[in-house]
C-alpha positions in Angstrom: 121.6 120.8 116.0 122.1 124.5 115.1 119.2 126.2 113.4 121.3 127.0 110.3 122.1 123.3 110.0 118.4 122.5 110.2 117.6 125.0 107.5 120.4 123.6 105.3 119.0 120.1 105.8 115.5 121.2 104.8 116.7 122.9 101.7 119.0 120.1 100.5 116.6 117.3 101.3 113.4 118.9 100.0 114.1 121.0 96.9 114.7 118.1 94.5 111.7 117.1 92.5 109.3 119.6 94.0 107.3 120.2 90.8 105.3 117.0 91.3 104.2 117.7 94.9 100.5 118.2 95.3 98.4 120.0 96.2 101.2 122.6 96.5 104.9 122.8 96.5 105.4 123.1 100.2 109.2 122.7 99.9 109.3 125.9 97.9 107.3 127.6 100.7 109.9 126.5 103.2 112.9 127.5 101.1 111.5 130.9 100.2 110.4 131.9 103.7 113.8 131.0 105.2 115.7 132.6 102.4 114.2 136.1 103.0 115.7 138.1 105.9 113.1 140.9 105.7 111.0 139.3 108.4 113.5 140.3 111.0 112.2 143.8 110.6 108.6 142.7 110.2 107.4 141.1 113.3 104.4 138.7 113.4 102.4 138.8 116.7 100.2 135.9 117.5 97.8 135.0 120.3 97.2 131.4 121.6 93.7 130.4 122.6 94.0 127.2 124.7 97.1 126.8 126.8 96.9 123.1 127.8 99.5 120.6 126.8 99.4 121.3 123.0 99.1 125.0 123.4 101.9 125.1 125.9 104.1 123.1 123.5 103.5 125.4 120.6 104.0 128.4 122.8 107.4 126.9 123.8 108.4 126.3 120.1 107.6 129.9 119.2 109.5 131.2 122.3 112.6 129.1 121.4 112.5 129.4 117.5 110.2 132.2 116.7 113.2 134.5 115.9 113.6 132.4 112.7 110.3 133.7 111.4 110.0 137.0 113.3 107.1 135.5 115.3 106.2 136.3 118.9 103.4 135.3 121.2 101.9 138.5 122.7 98.6 137.2 124.1 97.4 134.0 125.9 93.9 132.9 126.6 92.4 130.0 128.6 89.4 129.5 130.8 91.4 127.2 133.1 93.7 129.3 135.2 96.3 126.6 136.1 97.1 126.1 132.4 97.1 129.8 131.7 99.4 130.5 134.6 101.8 127.8 133.6 102.2 129.0 130.1 102.3 132.6 131.2 105.2 131.9 133.5 107.1 130.8 130.4 106.2 133.9 128.4 105.6 136.6 131.1 105.6 139.4 128.6 102.3 138.1 127.0 99.0 139.6 128.0 96.6 137.1 129.5 92.8 136.7 129.1 90.2 134.2 130.3 87.8 135.1 127.4 89.0 134.9 123.8 86.4 137.5 122.7 88.0 140.0 125.1 91.4 139.1 123.7 90.2 139.7 120.1 88.8 143.1 121.2 91.8 144.3 123.1 94.9 142.7 121.6 94.9 144.9 118.5 98.5 144.1 117.6 97.7 140.5 116.6 98.2 139.3 113.1 97.2 135.7 113.8 95.7 133.3 116.3 96.7 129.8 117.2 93.8 127.7 118.5 94.5 124.7 120.8 91.3 124.4 122.7 89.5 121.0 123.1 88.0 119.9 119.8 84.4 121.0 120.5 85.7 124.5 121.2 87.6 125.0 117.9 84.8 126.4 115.6 83.6 129.6 117.2 87.0 131.2 118.1 88.2 130.3 114.6 85.3 131.9 112.9 85.3 135.0 115.1 89.1 135.4 114.6 88.9 135.3 110.8 85.9 137.7 110.9 88.2 140.1 112.8 90.7 140.0 110.0 93.1 137.5 111.6 94.7 134.5 110.1 94.2 131.2 112.1 96.3 128.2 112.8 93.9 125.6 114.3 94.9 122.2 115.7 93.4 119.1 114.1 90.8 117.8 113.8 88.8 120.9 112.8 85.7 120.4 114.8 83.5 117.9 116.6 80.6 118.1 114.1 80.3 118.1 110.4 78.3 121.3 110.5 80.9 123.2 112.6 83.6 122.0 110.3 81.7 123.3 107.3 81.0 126.6 109.0 84.7 127.1 109.5 85.3 126.4 105.8 82.6 128.9 104.8 84.2 131.6 107.0 87.6 130.8 105.5 86.5 131.3 102.0 84.2 134.3 102.8 86.9 136.3 104.7 89.9 135.2 102.5 91.9 134.6 105.7 94.2 131.6 106.1 92.9 128.7 108.1 95.8 126.3 108.5 95.0 123.0 110.2 97.7 121.3 112.3 98.7 118.4 110.1 102.4 118.6 110.5 103.1 115.7 108.1 102.5 118.1 105.2 105.7 119.8 106.3 107.7 116.7 107.3 110.7 116.1 105.0 110.3 112.3 104.9 106.6 112.7 103.9 107.4 115.3 101.3 110.1 113.2 99.8 107.9 110.1 100.0 105.1 111.9 98.1 107.6 112.7 95.4 108.2 109.0 95.0 104.5 108.3 94.9 103.8 111.0 92.3 106.9 110.2 90.2 105.8 106.6 89.9 108.5 104.9 91.9 105.9 102.8 93.7 104.0 102.0 90.5 100.2 101.9 90.9 99.2 102.4 94.5 96.6 99.8 95.3 96.4 99.9 99.1 97.3 102.2 102.0 97.5 100.9 105.5 98.0 102.7 108.7 97.8 102.0 112.4 98.4 103.9 115.7 98.8 101.8 118.8 99.4 103.1 122.3 99.2 101.5 125.8 97.8 104.0 128.3 94.3 104.9 129.6 94.5 108.5 128.1 93.3 109.9 131.4 94.6 113.0 133.0 94.5 113.7 136.8 91.6 115.7 138.2 92.2 117.8 141.3 90.8 115.9 144.3 88.9 118.9 145.6 87.3 119.5 142.2 85.8 116.2 140.9 83.3 118.3 138.8 86.2 119.0 136.4 86.4 115.3 135.2 84.7 116.0 131.9 86.4 119.3 131.5 89.9 117.9 131.9 89.3 114.4 130.3 87.3 115.8 127.4 88.9 113.3 125.0 87.0 110.5 126.7 83.5 111.8 126.1 81.5 111.9 123.0 80.1 115.4 123.5 83.7 116.8 123.1 85.7 114.2 121.0 85.7 111.2 118.8 88.7 109.8 120.7 91.1 107.8 118.6 89.6 109.1 115.3 89.8 112.9 115.9 92.9 112.8 118.1 95.0 110.3 116.1 93.4 108.9 112.9 92.8 112.4 111.4 96.6 112.6 110.7 96.7 109.4 108.6 93.4 110.1 106.8 94.9 113.4 105.6 98.0 111.5 104.3 95.9 108.9 102.6 94.0 111.6 100.8 97.3 113.3 99.9 98.6 110.1 98.4 95.4 109.6 96.3 95.0 113.3 95.4 91.4 112.6 96.1 88.9 111.9 98.9 87.2 108.5 99.6 83.7 107.6 98.2 82.7 105.8 101.4 83.9 104.3 104.7 82.9 101.4 106.9 84.1 100.6 110.3 83.8 99.1 113.7 84.9 99.9 117.2 84.3 99.1 120.9 85.4 99.7 124.5 87.0 96.3 125.1 89.5 97.1 127.8 89.3 100.6 129.5 85.9 100.1 131.1 86.1 103.2 133.3 83.1 105.3 132.3 84.6 106.7 129.1 82.3 107.0 126.1 84.8 106.8 123.2 86.1 103.5 121.8 89.5 102.2 123.0 89.9 100.3 119.6 88.7 101.0 116.1 89.1 99.6 112.6 88.0 101.3 109.4 88.2 100.8 105.6 88.0 103.9 103.4 87.4 103.2 99.6 88.5 105.5 96.8 86.7 105.7 93.4 89.5 103.7 91.7 89.0 100.8 94.2 92.0 101.6 96.3 91.5 100.9 100.0 92.8 102.7 103.0 92.8 100.3 105.9 93.2 101.8 109.4 93.2 100.6 113.0 94.0 102.1 116.3 94.0 101.0 120.0 95.3 102.2 123.4 95.9 98.9 125.1 99.0 97.6 123.3 102.0 99.6 121.9 104.0 96.9 120.3 103.6 98.2 116.8 103.5 101.9 117.5 102.4 103.9 114.5 102.9 103.6 110.8 101.4 104.5 107.4 102.3 102.2 104.6 101.8 103.1 100.9 101.8 99.9 98.8 102.3 99.9 95.0 103.1 97.1 92.6 106.7 98.4 92.3 107.5 99.4 95.8 106.3 100.5 99.3 106.7 103.4 101.7 106.7 103.3 105.5 106.5 107.0 106.0 106.5 107.3 109.8 109.7 105.3 110.1 111.4 106.8 107.0 111.6 103.6 104.8 111.3 102.9 101.1 111.2 99.3 99.7 111.4 98.0 96.2 109.4 94.9 95.3 112.4 93.7 93.3 115.4 94.9 95.3 118.8 94.8 93.7 120.8 91.7 94.7 123.3 92.2 97.5 127.0 92.3 96.3 128.7 88.9 96.4 131.2 88.4 99.2 134.8 88.3 98.1 137.8 86.2 98.8 137.7 83.5 101.4 134.1 84.2 102.4 132.9 83.5 98.8 135.1 80.3 98.7 133.5 79.0 101.9 130.0 79.7 100.6 130.8 77.9 97.3 132.2 74.9 99.2 129.1 74.7 101.5 126.8 74.7 98.5 128.7 72.0 96.6 128.9 69.8 99.7 125.4 70.2 101.1 123.6 71.0 97.9 120.2 72.7 97.9 117.6 71.0 100.0 114.1 71.0 98.4 111.3 72.1 100.7 108.4 71.8 98.4 107.4 71.4 94.8 108.1 74.1 92.2 104.5 75.4 92.6 104.8 76.2 96.3 106.5 79.3 97.6 106.1 80.4 101.2 104.7 84.0 101.2 106.5 85.1 104.3 107.4 88.8 104.8 110.4 90.0 102.8 113.4 90.6 104.9 114.9 93.2 102.6 115.6 96.2 104.8 115.0 98.9 102.1 116.5 102.4 102.1 115.8 105.6 103.9 113.5 108.2 102.3 115.6 111.0 103.7 119.2 110.6 104.9 118.8 112.5 108.2 115.5 112.4 110.0 115.7 115.4 112.3 112.2 117.0 112.3 108.6 115.9 112.0 107.3 119.1 110.6 105.8 120.4 113.9 107.8 123.6 113.8 108.1 123.9 110.0 104.3 124.2 109.7 104.7 127.6 111.2 106.8 128.6 108.2 103.8 128.3 106.1 101.6 130.1 108.6 104.1 133.0 108.7 104.1 133.2 104.9 100.3 133.3 104.8 100.3 136.2 107.4 103.0 138.2 105.6 101.3 137.8 102.2 97.8 138.2 103.7 96.5 135.2 101.8 96.2 131.5 102.3 98.7 129.0 100.8 96.7 127.4 97.9 95.5 123.9 98.7 96.6 123.7 102.3 93.3 124.3 103.9 91.5 121.6 101.8 93.9 119.0 103.1 92.9 119.7 106.6 89.2 120.1 105.8 88.7 116.7 104.1 90.9 115.0 106.6 88.6 116.3 109.3 85.3 115.5 107.4 86.3 111.9 106.8 87.4 111.5 110.4 83.9 112.3 111.5 82.3 110.2 108.7 84.4 107.3 110.0 82.9 107.8 113.4 79.4 107.8 111.9 80.2 104.5 110.1 81.2 102.9 113.5 78.1 104.3 115.2 75.6 103.2 112.6 77.2 100.0 111.3 76.5 101.4 107.8 78.7 102.2 104.8 78.8 106.0 104.9 79.5 108.5 102.1 80.0 112.3 102.3 76.8 114.3 101.9 77.0 116.7 99.0 76.5 119.8 101.2 80.0 119.2 102.7 81.7 119.3 99.3 83.7 122.6 99.4 84.8 122.5 95.7 81.9 124.9 95.0 83.8 127.7 96.8 86.7 127.4 94.5 84.9 127.4 91.2 
């Protein structure tokens, strides 16, 4: 699809009803940034720290679509030369570094930094970049520990620089439209949120045969020192969305998890199940596994008037309108069948089988052509040009990350876990 068509789609599908979007009107951000043509004369130069699979993908997106925002990658950094060389071959004009501190010292043209290192390596480059006056886009989750996550928040507020976390659903048209339905009351009172993310692979990446010592370096997602596995890599997205729905954060979380299938030396669970509780009693129920992909992924928002299935772009009413009656000969045959066969009773009037409703619902957006991965850079470009964060965007990423880590603590301890007061960042905004 042509880029102009995509921009037209975003504008037409997102602008309606934006006043009720919280925490901010992200559709307005998208529309305004695309409407201005000034950026063509006002280049944004960014560096990428971490050029593995995610860093390479984001570098590719900027290479292919960066002209829309006047954004260019001018510096690349990675401690692993094969990754660095692979991404550099795609953007040969970029300068390359094997130490991010050297990049920050020498690449003086930079306006922003994109951080795609393994999770445990997010915090220090993020903090150092903001302290150098650069705006930062950091992939989710924010950090491996609560203290590192908080330190990143403190640096964000202290420096005034944008710290945007890679939760692309905040820029996904079907999620934005879906949130309008939630906040407008189309679902009624939301009483439960359910989400799952199921895959079927061992999550391992090949290690060079002549360098077995790179096992933990390459497969960092499988080891506790570097990752919380399913929680930080997958669940953090859905926790952010649940908080967005509730315009709040949970009061506590309980959970369980185990290594039930992939017994290959990994230290992170291959299946988890958690329940997050909000102060009004609403529950967010989450499970994830990597040994069965039958159900894929979904986040369901359930109210007494309707339901959303946001990943698959579906909206359902509890009392859907009746289907139109068939006309002509079809109606006649149905009437004859009913008169001849009658209605066969299958139980008393007090019994009604509570099977799943077969009503197919309606689409949230008419054309689902983007998941927000590229559009999130529209917000990042706006923050760089205006030299200030988009209000409310960082807090979505922060609390999504904090409650991801608290979920892991609940699994590890077998206890119901709340958020310690020290990690409440509302004090920075008073």
